N, C-alpha and C positions, 0 to 999 in steps of 0.2 A: 501493502499500499505504499510507503512513504515515497519508493526508488515511481510510481506512478504521478503524484505530489508531483517530486524534483521532476519533472522528465516535464512533466503538464508547464511547471518555472520554467523550466528553458527552454521552453519555445516558445513562451509571451517575451520572455526574454529576451531571443533572440526573433520575436517581428515585428518585436521597437526596435532592435537595429537598426532592421532587414529596415527601418519604413522610413529613420532616422537618416538612411544613408540614400532613400528616395529623394526625403525633404532638402536636404543638403544641394543635393543635386538639382533638383526643382527651385531654389532660392539660384544655384550657380549662373539658370538659361534665364531669368528673369534680371537679378545680376549684371550675364554680357548684357542684353540687348536695350537695358537702360543705358546701358554705357555707351556702347557702340553706336544711339540715337544722337543721348549726348556729343561725341564724337565728333557726326558727322557732320552734327550742327553747331561743332565749332567754338564747344566750352570744353576747357580742358586748361589746365597748364602746362605754360609751358616751361620744354628741359623740365617735365620733373618723372623723377626716373620712377618715382609711386605705381604714379596714378597707367602709368607702361610696367611693369613690372604686373598690374593686377591686371590691363585687360588682358594680356601676353596670356597670364597665366588664364582668365579663362573661358583663353578665346581656344589653345588647346589640350582646355577640359569638356566643353562646349561643342568645341565645330563638328569632332569628329558623327557624334549623335545626330546634327540639325542635317551634316552633310546625304546622312540619310533619306532625310524627309527633301531634300531640296533636291536631287536624282529625278525624287518619281514626282518631286504639284512641279506645276506648270510656271515659265516666268509670266510675271501680274507685271508686271515692268518694275516701278519701284518698291512696289512693297515686298515686301520677305515675309510671309505666308506658315514659313517652316516653323516657326521658335512655338507658336500658337499650336499647329497639329505638333506637337516635341511634343508640349504641353499635356496634349488630351493625350494621347500614346500612352507617357511618362505616369502621369497619374491612373490611368484604367491599370497598370500594366501594378501598380500601384497596392492598389487593393486586392487585384489576383494576389498575389503572391506576400504579399500581409498572410490576408486574409488565407491563407493554404500552407500556411508555415502558422501561421496561432490556431490553427482546428479551429 
């Protein structure tokens, strides 16, 4: 009986951890989109190492995931719908995976 309670507790902790990883990645996508819009509008501190480091880190982490959707979605001129579609897909996968782990 004790091992059953421990297993359920462990599964819920693992589900919480995986959910937190998905949440952090979702926040990173949002931050990348907001910073990209700000930088394209010219709102940037000139010669700032930290802003360049932050946007480069976010680009290296988020861009491979967004590239999947950019290959599939048609180009709509200046509008990039891939972050929106990628966010919806990420949320759906997040819910399915966390509920499958949590039981």
